[in-house]
MINU-583730 format. One record per residue (C-alpha): y, z, x; residue number from 1; residue in one letter. Coordinates in Angstrom, 1 decimal. Each point is the difference from the previous one (the first is absolute). Last residue first. Layout:
((Y, Z, X), NUM, A);
...
END
This chain:
((14.4, 17.4, 80.9), 461, X);
((2.9, 1.8, 1.6), 460, X);
((3.0, 1.7, -1.6), 459, X);
((3.2, -1.1, 1.9), 458, X);
((1.8, 2.2, 2.6), 457, X);
((3.0, 1.8, -0.1), 456, X);
((-1.4, 3.5, -0.1), 455, X);
((-3.5, 0.3, 0.9), 454, X);
((-2.9, -1.9, -1.9), 453, X);
((-1.5, 1.9, -2.6), 452, X);
((-2.5, 2.7, 0.4), 451, X);
((1.8, 2.8, -1.5), 450, X);
((1.1, -1.9, -3.0), 449, X);
((2.9, -2.3, -0.5), 448, X);
((-2.2, -3.1, 0.1), 447, X);
((-2.6, 1.3, -1.9), 446, X);
((-2.6, 2.8, 0.4), 445, X);
((1.1, 3.5, 1.3), 444, X);
((-0.5, 1.6, -3.5), 443, X);
((-3.6, -0.8, 0.2), 442, X);
((-0.7, 2.2, 3.4), 441, X);
((1.9, 2.8, -1.8), 440, X);
((-2.4, 0.0, -2.8), 439, X);
((-3.0, -0.5, 2.1), 438, X);
((1.1, 3.2, 1.8), 437, X);
((-0.7, 2.1, -2.7), 436, X);
((2.5, 2.8, -0.4), 435, X);
((-1.1, 3.7, -0.1), 434, X);
((1.1, 0.3, 3.8), 433, X);
((3.7, -0.8, -1.0), 432, X);
((1.4, -3.4, 1.3), 431, X);
((3.2, -1.7, 1.2), 430, X);
((-0.5, -3.6, 0.7), 429, X);
((2.7, -1.2, 2.2), 428, X);
((0.4, -3.8, 0.9), 427, X);
((1.3, 0.2, 3.6), 426, X);
((2.7, -2.4, 0.8), 425, X);
((2.6, 2.2, 2.1), 424, X);
((1.8, 0.8, -3.4), 423, X);
((-3.2, 1.0, -1.6), 422, X);
((-0.8, 2.6, 2.7), 421, X);
((3.6, 1.3, 0.0), 420, X);
((0.0, 0.3, -4.0), 419, X);
((-3.4, 1.6, 0.1), 418, X);
((1.2, 2.8, 2.7), 417, X);
((3.2, 0.6, -2.1), 416, X);
((-2.1, 0.3, -3.5), 415, X);
((-2.5, 2.5, 2.2), 414, X);
((2.9, 2.3, 1.3), 413, X);
((1.7, 0.0, -3.5), 412, X);
((-3.1, 1.2, -1.8), 411, X);
((-1.0, 2.5, 2.6), 410, X);
((-2.9, -0.7, 2.0), 409, X);
((-3.8, 0.0, -0.4), 408, X);
((0.4, -0.7, -3.7), 407, X);
((-1.0, -3.7, -0.1), 406, X);
((-2.3, -1.7, 2.9), 405, X);
((1.1, -3.0, 1.7), 404, X);
((-1.8, -3.3, 0.0), 403, X);
((1.9, -2.3, 2.4), 402, X);
((-0.3, -4.0, -0.4), 401, X);
((0.3, -2.5, 2.4), 400, X);
((0.4, -3.7, 0.2), 399, X);
((0.6, -2.4, 3.1), 398, X);
((-0.5, 2.7, 2.3), 397, X);
((1.4, 1.5, 3.5), 396, X);
((3.7, 0.3, -1.5), 395, X);
((-1.3, 2.8, -2.7), 394, X);
((-1.0, 2.1, 3.0), 393, X);
((3.9, 0.6, 0.5), 392, X);
((0.5, 1.7, -3.4), 391, X);
((-3.1, 2.0, 0.6), 390, X);
((1.9, 1.3, 3.1), 389, X);
((3.1, 0.6, -2.0), 388, X);
((-2.1, 2.0, -2.3), 387, X);
((-1.4, 2.0, 2.9), 386, X);
((3.4, 1.0, 1.1), 385, X);
((1.5, 0.5, -3.2), 384, X);
((-2.9, 2.4, -1.1), 383, X);
((-3.3, -1.0, -1.2), 382, X);
((-2.5, 1.4, -2.5), 381, X);
((-3.3, -2.0, -0.2), 380, X);
((-0.6, -3.5, 0.4), 379, X);
((-2.9, -2.2, -0.8), 378, X);
((1.2, -3.3, 1.6), 377, X);
((-1.4, -3.5, -1.0), 376, X);
((1.4, -3.0, 2.3), 375, X);
((-0.8, -3.7, -0.4), 374, X);
((0.3, -2.7, 2.4), 373, X);
((0.6, 2.2, 3.0), 372, X);
((1.7, -1.9, 3.1), 371, X);
((-2.3, 0.8, 3.1), 370, X);
((-0.4, 3.3, 1.5), 369, X);
((2.3, 2.3, 2.2), 368, X);
((2.5, 0.7, -2.7), 367, X);
((-2.6, 1.0, -2.4), 366, X);
((-1.4, 2.2, 2.3), 365, X);
((3.4, 1.5, 1.1), 364, X);
((0.9, 0.6, -3.4), 363, X);
((-3.1, 1.8, -0.4), 362, X);
((0.6, 2.2, 2.8), 361, X);
((3.4, 0.8, -1.3), 360, X);
((-1.0, 1.3, -3.3), 359, X);
((1.0, 3.4, 0.4), 358, X);
((-1.1, 3.6, 1.4), 357, X);
((-3.4, -0.9, 0.4), 356, X);
((-2.3, 3.1, -0.5), 355, X);
((-2.5, -2.2, -2.1), 354, X);
((-1.6, 1.0, -3.4), 353, X);
((-3.4, -1.3, -0.4), 352, X);
((-2.2, -3.2, 0.3), 351, X);
((-3.8, 0.9, -0.5), 350, X);
((-1.1, -2.7, -2.6), 349, X);
((2.9, -2.2, 0.7), 348, X);
((-1.6, -0.9, 3.1), 347, X);
((-3.3, -0.6, -1.5), 346, X);
((1.4, -2.0, -2.6), 345, X);
((2.0, -2.1, 2.4), 344, X);
((-3.4, -0.8, 2.2), 343, X);
((-1.8, -0.5, -3.2), 342, X);
((2.1, -3.0, -1.2), 341, X);
((-0.3, -1.5, 3.4), 340, X);
((-3.9, 0.5, -0.3), 339, X);
((-0.1, -1.4, -3.4), 338, X);
((1.1, -3.3, 1.2), 337, X);
((1.8, -2.7, -1.8), 336, X);
((3.6, 0.8, 0.8), 335, X);
((1.6, 0.4, 3.4), 334, X);
((0.9, 3.1, 1.8), 333, X);
((3.1, -0.2, 2.1), 332, X);
((0.5, 0.8, 3.7), 331, X);
((2.4, 2.8, 1.0), 330, X);
((-1.2, -0.1, 3.7), 329, X);
((-1.4, 3.7, -0.6), 328, X);
((-2.7, -1.1, -2.1), 327, X);
((-0.4, -0.6, -3.5), 326, X);
((1.7, 1.8, -1.5), 325, X);
((3.3, 1.3, 1.0), 324, X);
((1.3, 2.8, 1.9), 323, X);
((4.0, 0.2, 0.3), 322, X);
((-0.1, 3.6, -1.3), 321, X);
((1.7, -0.6, -3.2), 320, X);
((-3.1, -1.9, -1.0), 319, X);
((-1.1, -3.7, 0.0), 318, X);
((-2.9, -1.5, -1.7), 317, X);
((-0.7, -3.7, 0.6), 316, X);
((-0.5, -2.8, -2.3), 315, X);
((-1.0, -4.0, 0.3), 314, X);
((0.0, -0.9, -3.6), 313, X);
((-2.6, -1.7, -1.5), 312, X);
((0.0, 1.2, -3.8), 311, X);
((-2.6, 2.4, 0.8), 310, X);
((1.8, 1.5, 2.7), 309, X);
((3.2, 0.2, -2.0), 308, X);
((-1.6, 2.1, -2.9), 307, X);
((-1.8, 2.1, 2.7), 306, X);
((3.0, 0.9, 1.9), 305, X);
((2.1, 0.5, -3.1), 304, X);
((-2.7, 2.3, -1.4), 303, X);
((-0.1, 1.9, 3.4), 302, X);
((3.6, 0.4, 0.1), 301, X);
((0.3, 1.3, -3.6), 300, X);
((-2.8, 2.6, 0.8), 299, X);
((1.8, 1.3, 2.9), 298, X);
((3.4, 0.0, -1.9), 297, X);
((-1.6, 1.9, -3.2), 296, X);
((-1.4, 2.7, 2.5), 295, X);
((3.5, 0.7, 1.5), 294, X);
((1.3, 0.1, -3.3), 293, X);
((-2.5, 2.9, -0.8), 292, X);
((-2.7, -0.4, -2.5), 291, X);
((-2.9, 0.0, 2.1), 290, X);
((1.2, 3.4, 1.7), 289, X);
((3.3, 0.8, 1.7), 288, X);
((3.8, 0.5, -0.6), 287, X);
((3.1, -1.3, 1.7), 286, X);
((0.3, -3.0, 2.2), 285, X);
((2.3, -1.3, 2.5), 284, X);
((0.0, 3.1, 2.2), 283, X);
((-3.5, -0.8, 0.9), 282, X);
((0.5, -3.7, 1.2), 281, X);
((-2.7, -2.0, -1.4), 280, X);
((2.2, -3.1, -0.8), 279, X);
((-2.6, -3.0, -0.9), 278, X);
((1.4, -3.7, 0.8), 277, X);
((-2.5, -2.7, -1.1), 276, X);
((0.7, -3.2, 2.0), 275, X);
((-0.6, -3.2, -1.9), 274, X);
((-0.8, -3.4, 1.6), 273, X);
((-0.6, -3.6, -1.7), 272, X);
((-2.2, -2.4, 1.9), 271, X);
((1.2, -3.2, 1.3), 270, X);
((-2.0, -3.1, 0.8), 269, X);
((2.1, -2.7, 1.7), 268, X);
((1.1, -3.1, -1.2), 267, X);
((1.8, -2.9, 1.5), 266, X);
((-2.0, 0.2, 3.3), 265, X);
((1.6, -2.1, 2.4), 264, X);
((-1.8, -2.8, 1.9), 263, X);
((-0.9, -0.2, 3.6), 262, X);
((-0.7, -3.4, 2.2), 261, X);
((-1.6, 1.0, 3.3), 260, X);
((2.1, 1.2, 3.3), 259, X);
((0.1, 3.6, -1.1), 258, X);
((4.0, 0.5, 0.8), 257, X);
((0.9, -3.5, -1.0), 256, X);
((-1.8, -0.1, -3.4), 255, X);
((1.2, 3.5, -0.7), 254, X);
((3.5, -1.4, 0.4), 253, X);
((-0.8, -2.8, -1.9), 252, X);
((-1.4, 1.6, -3.2), 251, X);
((-1.8, -2.9, -2.0), 250, X);
((0.4, 0.3, -3.6), 249, X);
((1.7, -3.2, -0.6), 248, X);
((-3.3, -1.5, 1.5), 247, X);
((-2.0, 1.0, -3.5), 246, X);
((-3.4, 1.4, 1.0), 245, X);
((-2.7, -2.6, -0.6), 244, X);
((-2.1, 0.6, 3.2), 243, X);
((1.1, 3.6, 1.1), 242, X);
((2.5, 0.8, 2.4), 241, X);
((-0.4, 3.5, 1.6), 240, X);
((2.0, 3.1, -1.4), 239, X);
((3.4, 1.1, -0.1), 238, X);
((1.4, 3.4, -0.8), 237, X);
((3.6, -0.5, -0.8), 236, X);
((2.3, 3.0, 0.8), 235, X);
((1.9, -1.5, 2.6), 234, X);
((0.7, -3.0, -2.4), 233, X);
((1.3, 2.3, -2.8), 232, X);
((-0.8, 2.7, -2.3), 231, X);
((-0.9, -2.8, -2.6), 230, X);
((-3.8, 0.3, 0.1), 229, X);
((-0.8, -0.3, -3.8), 228, X);
((-1.7, 3.0, -1.6), 227, X);
((-3.5, 0.3, -1.0), 226, X);
((-1.4, 1.9, -3.0), 225, X);
((-3.6, 1.7, 0.5), 224, X);
((0.7, 3.7, -0.3), 223, X);
((0.0, 0.0, -3.7), 222, X);
((3.2, 2.0, -0.2), 221, X);
((1.3, -1.4, -2.9), 220, X);
((3.5, -1.1, 0.7), 219, X);
((-1.1, -2.8, 2.3), 218, X);
((2.5, 1.1, 2.9), 217, X);
((-1.5, 3.3, -0.6), 216, X);
((1.6, 3.0, 1.8), 215, X);
((1.3, 1.2, -3.4), 214, X);
((-2.3, 0.3, -2.7), 213, X);
((-0.1, -1.6, -3.5), 212, X);
((-2.2, 2.5, -1.9), 211, X);
((-3.7, 0.5, -0.4), 210, X);
((-0.5, 3.2, -2.1), 209, X);
((-1.1, 3.2, 2.1), 208, X);
((-3.4, 1.6, -0.1), 207, X);
((0.1, 3.8, 0.6), 206, X);
((-1.2, 1.9, 3.2), 205, X);
((-0.8, 3.3, 0.6), 204, X);
((0.0, 1.2, 3.7), 203, X);
((-3.1, -0.2, 1.8), 202, X);
((-2.7, 2.4, 0.2), 201, X);
((-2.1, -0.5, 2.9), 200, X);
((-3.4, 1.7, 0.8), 199, X);
((-1.1, 0.7, 3.1), 198, X);
((-3.5, 0.6, 1.0), 197, X);
((-1.8, 2.9, 1.9), 196, X);
((-2.8, 0.6, 2.6), 195, X);
((-1.3, 3.0, 1.6), 194, X);
((-2.6, 1.4, -2.4), 193, X);
((0.7, 3.8, -0.7), 192, X);
((-3.2, 2.3, 0.2), 191, X);
((0.1, 3.1, -2.5), 190, X);
((-3.1, 2.5, 0.1), 189, X);
((-0.8, 2.0, -2.8), 188, X);
((-2.8, 3.0, 0.1), 187, X);
((-1.5, 2.1, -2.1), 186, X);
((-0.4, -2.1, -3.0), 185, X);
((-3.4, 0.3, -0.8), 184, X);
((-0.9, -3.9, 0.1), 183, X);
((2.1, -0.1, 3.8), 182, X);
((3.4, -1.5, 0.2), 181, X);
((1.6, -3.0, 1.8), 180, X);
((3.7, -0.7, -0.6), 179, X);
((1.5, -3.4, 0.8), 178, X);
((3.4, -0.7, 0.5), 177, X);
((1.6, -3.6, -0.1), 176, X);
((3.1, -0.5, 2.3), 175, X);
((1.3, -1.3, -1.9), 174, X);
((2.8, -1.9, -1.8), 173, X);
((3.2, -0.3, 1.7), 172, X);
((3.1, -0.7, -1.9), 171, X);
((2.4, -2.9, 0.7), 170, X);
((3.3, 0.4, -2.2), 169, X);
((1.2, -0.9, -3.8), 168, X);
((0.3, 3.0, -2.1), 167, X);
((-1.4, 0.1, -3.5), 166, X);
((-3.8, 0.0, 1.3), 165, X);
((-3.2, -0.5, -1.3), 164, X);
((-3.5, 0.7, 1.5), 163, X);
((-3.3, -0.9, -2.0), 162, X);
((-3.7, 1.3, 0.9), 161, X);
((-3.0, -1.8, 1.1), 160, X);
((-3.6, 1.2, 0.8), 159, X);
((-2.8, -1.9, 1.6), 158, X);
((-3.5, 1.2, 1.2), 157, X);
((-2.4, -1.6, 2.3), 156, X);
((-3.3, 0.2, 1.3), 155, X);
((-1.8, -0.4, 3.2), 154, X);
((-1.6, 3.3, -0.1), 153, X);
((0.5, 1.4, -3.4), 152, X);
((3.2, 1.6, -1.0), 151, X);
((-0.1, 3.3, -2.0), 150, X);
((2.1, 1.8, -2.2), 149, X);
((3.7, -1.7, 0.5), 148, X);
((2.7, 2.2, -1.0), 147, X);
((3.6, -1.8, 0.0), 146, X);
((3.4, 1.3, 0.4), 145, X);
((3.4, -1.8, -0.2), 144, X);
((3.1, 1.4, 1.4), 143, X);
((2.4, 0.2, -2.8), 142, X);
((2.8, -2.5, -0.4), 141, X);
((1.7, -2.8, 2.0), 140, X);
((3.0, 2.4, 0.9), 139, X);
((-2.1, 2.7, 1.1), 138, X);
((-1.2, -2.1, 3.2), 137, X);
((-3.8, -1.1, -0.2), 136, X);
((-2.8, 1.5, 1.7), 135, X);
((-3.3, -0.9, -1.2), 134, X);
((-2.5, 2.6, -0.9), 133, X);
((-3.9, -0.7, 0.0), 132, X);
((-2.7, 2.8, -1.0), 131, X);
((-3.6, -0.7, 1.3), 130, X);
((-3.0, 1.6, -1.3), 129, X);
((-3.0, -0.6, 2.1), 128, X);
((-0.5, -3.1, 1.9), 127, X);
((-3.3, -2.0, 0.5), 126, X);
((-1.4, -0.4, 3.3), 125, X);
((-0.3, -3.2, 1.7), 124, X);
((3.7, -0.2, 0.8), 123, X);
((2.3, -2.7, -1.0), 122, X);
((1.1, 1.6, -3.3), 121, X);
((3.0, -1.9, -1.3), 120, X);
((3.2, 1.1, -1.6), 119, X);
((2.3, -2.9, -1.6), 118, X);
((3.4, 1.2, -1.2), 117, X);
((2.4, -2.3, -2.3), 116, X);
((3.5, 0.8, -0.5), 115, X);
((1.9, -1.5, -2.7), 114, X);
((3.5, -0.9, -0.1), 113, X);
((2.3, 0.8, -2.7), 112, X);
((3.7, -1.1, -0.9), 111, X);
((3.1, 2.2, -0.3), 110, X);
((1.3, -1.7, 3.3), 109, X);
((-1.6, -3.2, 0.9), 108, X);
((-3.3, -0.1, 1.9), 107, X);
((-1.0, -1.2, 3.6), 106, X);
((-3.7, 0.8, 0.7), 105, X);
((-1.1, -1.2, -3.1), 104, X);
((-3.0, 1.3, -0.6), 103, X);
((-0.6, 2.0, 2.9), 102, X);
((-3.5, 0.3, 1.6), 101, X);
((-1.5, 2.8, 1.9), 100, X);
((-3.1, 0.4, 1.9), 99, X);
((-2.1, 3.2, 1.1), 98, X);
((-3.2, 0.2, 2.0), 97, X);
((-2.5, 3.0, -0.3), 96, X);
((-2.5, 0.7, 2.6), 95, X);
((-1.1, 3.6, -0.9), 94, X);
((-1.9, 1.9, 2.7), 93, X);
((-0.2, 3.6, -1.5), 92, X);
((-0.2, 2.4, 2.9), 91, X);
((3.1, 1.9, -1.0), 90, X);
((-1.1, -0.1, -3.6), 89, X);
((-3.4, 1.2, 0.7), 88, X);
((1.6, 3.0, 2.4), 87, X);
((2.6, 0.9, -2.5), 86, X);
((-2.6, -0.1, -3.2), 85, X);
((-2.3, 2.3, 2.2), 84, X);
((2.8, 2.6, 0.7), 83, X);
((1.2, -0.1, -3.7), 82, X);
((-4.1, 1.0, -0.8), 81, X);
((-0.4, 2.5, 2.7), 80, X);
((2.3, 2.5, -1.0), 79, X);
((-1.3, 0.3, -3.6), 78, X);
((-3.6, -0.1, 1.5), 77, X);
((0.7, 2.8, 2.4), 76, X);
((1.5, 2.1, -2.7), 75, X);
((-3.0, -0.6, -2.2), 74, X);
((-2.3, 0.9, 2.9), 73, X);
((1.9, 3.3, 0.8), 72, X);
((0.3, 1.1, -3.6), 71, X);
((-3.9, -0.3, 0.1), 70, X);
((-0.1, 2.1, 3.1), 69, X);
((2.0, 2.8, -1.2), 68, X);
((0.7, 2.4, 2.9), 67, X);
((3.2, 1.3, -1.5), 66, X);
((2.0, -1.1, 3.2), 65, X);
((-1.8, -3.0, 0.7), 64, X);
((0.1, -1.2, -3.5), 63, X);
((3.4, 0.7, -0.2), 62, X);
((1.0, -2.1, 2.8), 61, X);
((-2.0, -3.0, -0.9), 60, X);
((1.5, 0.3, -3.6), 59, X);
((3.4, -0.4, 1.3), 58, X);
((-0.8, -2.8, 2.3), 57, X);
((-1.8, -1.5, -2.9), 56, X);
((2.9, 0.3, -2.4), 55, X);
((2.6, -1.1, 2.7), 54, X);
((-2.0, -3.3, 0.5), 53, X);
((-0.7, -0.6, -3.6), 52, X);
((3.9, 0.7, -0.7), 51, X);
((0.9, -2.4, 2.9), 50, X);
((-2.3, -3.1, -1.5), 49, X);
((1.3, 0.5, -3.5), 48, X);
((3.5, 0.0, 1.4), 47, X);
((-0.8, -3.0, 1.9), 46, X);
((-0.8, -0.3, 3.8), 45, X);
((1.6, -3.0, 1.7), 44, X);
((1.3, 2.5, 2.8), 43, X);
((-4.0, 0.6, 0.8), 42, X);
((0.0, -3.8, 0.6), 41, X);
((2.8, 0.1, 2.6), 40, X);
((-1.5, 2.9, 1.7), 39, X);
((-2.9, -2.2, 0.5), 38, X);
((1.8, -2.3, 2.2), 37, X);
((0.9, -3.8, -1.6), 36, X);
((-1.1, -1.9, -2.9), 35, X);
((-2.2, -2.4, 2.1), 34, X);
((-1.7, -2.2, -2.3), 33, X);
((1.7, 1.2, -3.0), 32, X);
((2.2, -3.4, -0.5), 31, X);
((-0.8, -2.6, 2.2), 30, X);
((2.8, -2.0, 0.6), 29, X);
((0.6, -3.4, -1.4), 28, X);
((-1.4, -3.0, 2.2), 27, X);
((-2.9, -0.7, -2.9), 26, X);
((2.8, -0.3, -2.8), 25, X);
((2.8, -1.9, 2.2), 24, X);
((0.7, -2.8, -3.1), 23, X);
((3.1, -1.6, 1.5), 22, X);
((2.2, -1.1, -2.5), 21, X);
((3.2, 1.5, 1.5), 20, X);
((-0.7, 1.1, 3.5), 19, X);
((-0.5, 3.7, 0.4), 18, X);
((2.3, 2.8, 0.6), 17, X);
((-0.3, 3.1, 1.8), 16, X);
((1.2, 3.7, -0.2), 15, X);
((-1.0, 2.5, 2.2), 14, X);
((-3.0, 2.5, 1.1), 13, X);
((-2.5, -2.4, -1.4), 12, X);
((-3.1, 1.7, -1.9), 11, X);
((-1.0, -2.9, -2.2), 10, X);
((1.3, -3.5, -1.0), 9, X);
((1.9, -1.9, -2.5), 8, X);
((-0.6, -3.5, 0.1), 7, X);
((1.8, -2.6, -2.1), 6, X);
((-1.7, -2.1, -2.4), 5, X);
((1.5, -3.4, -1.1), 4, X);
((2.2, -1.8, -2.7), 3, X);
((3.2, 2.1, 0.3), 2, X);
((0.1, 2.3, 2.5), 1, X);
END
């Protein structure tokens, strides 16, 4: 929760979430107020406490059998000390509130995030020795532990630790565990707060160079270009006549329909569109880990989406399952908002292999929508049927580029697949996981590049 403190409260029986940016300090649970039944407190006896209790019991029994009064007093003292510590710790009424803050809450793979913990004593009594431990997944590193000597009434203590992951995903942080102990180290009670926070590790992205892109009538993807409305009389969107309008622009059919003078809109704002297709079929990829071809494709899809959103494109993310981001209606995300880019990144952070046998659902999603301006596809291994489907997808876009991994199929099969895709109008860019996407992206520039106009059409702009 970047920018605010989130509560992480006491002895709840299940996990909870707190609103981002909300400081729930005094609403947090009262750790230690009612730790539970007395037998739970006895279960918190440490090795030292159990040893004292066993030695006291043994000394008491021996003193009784041998008739040694001094030994009896020693045995009772040894046995009484851990029992008194249990009773005192059980009756202790610490009211402790804890908060957690993530900086930032969304981080790229192989980057660090810092977790800030704040502990506040909201009771009228000082606390004893407190030990804190925050639960974190093993991929983020070891569990952080802190020791707080004493917190005065109304006092606060703040500690922090760093987490880092090479793997994208959504990782829960918490709940926070608080261990109470007595000064003699006889008893140690653990209490868990209820709340946790989510750290989102998004795919690693790389900056891409500005190149001439397809699906952009202006040729540079500024998102502000205007296209002439020359689709025909029925497609003209008229507006009411304004003083000073040229009478030659009067649209008589609309004038007769509306009963008032209407004129043509000679220009309409048009925004370039792009669909980023990610093939997630499990049989289409081999290998695993951050250096695999599939992870390269996920990072590449994130890089392309972020780059195009920054340049004003309306972008949607589509997978082989037919699911698109944003929304089930296949709408497009428009540039200019960090929330829209964050939605795509959050989706790519958790995307995994699917059980789809082919690309049929993705083809249906493309066929059901409007005509795409630019189609960028990250494909895995494809057989003849799936290659034919990909060739038909090309018909739905003005320009299309396919990034295909090398080495997943036999050399002859790879060459044949690339030939079929190229003949269908795809610009095919083979890659290896060690190759930077920016180099391939730059190779696509120019009239004959990946993002040039379709065959038979002149280059724009």
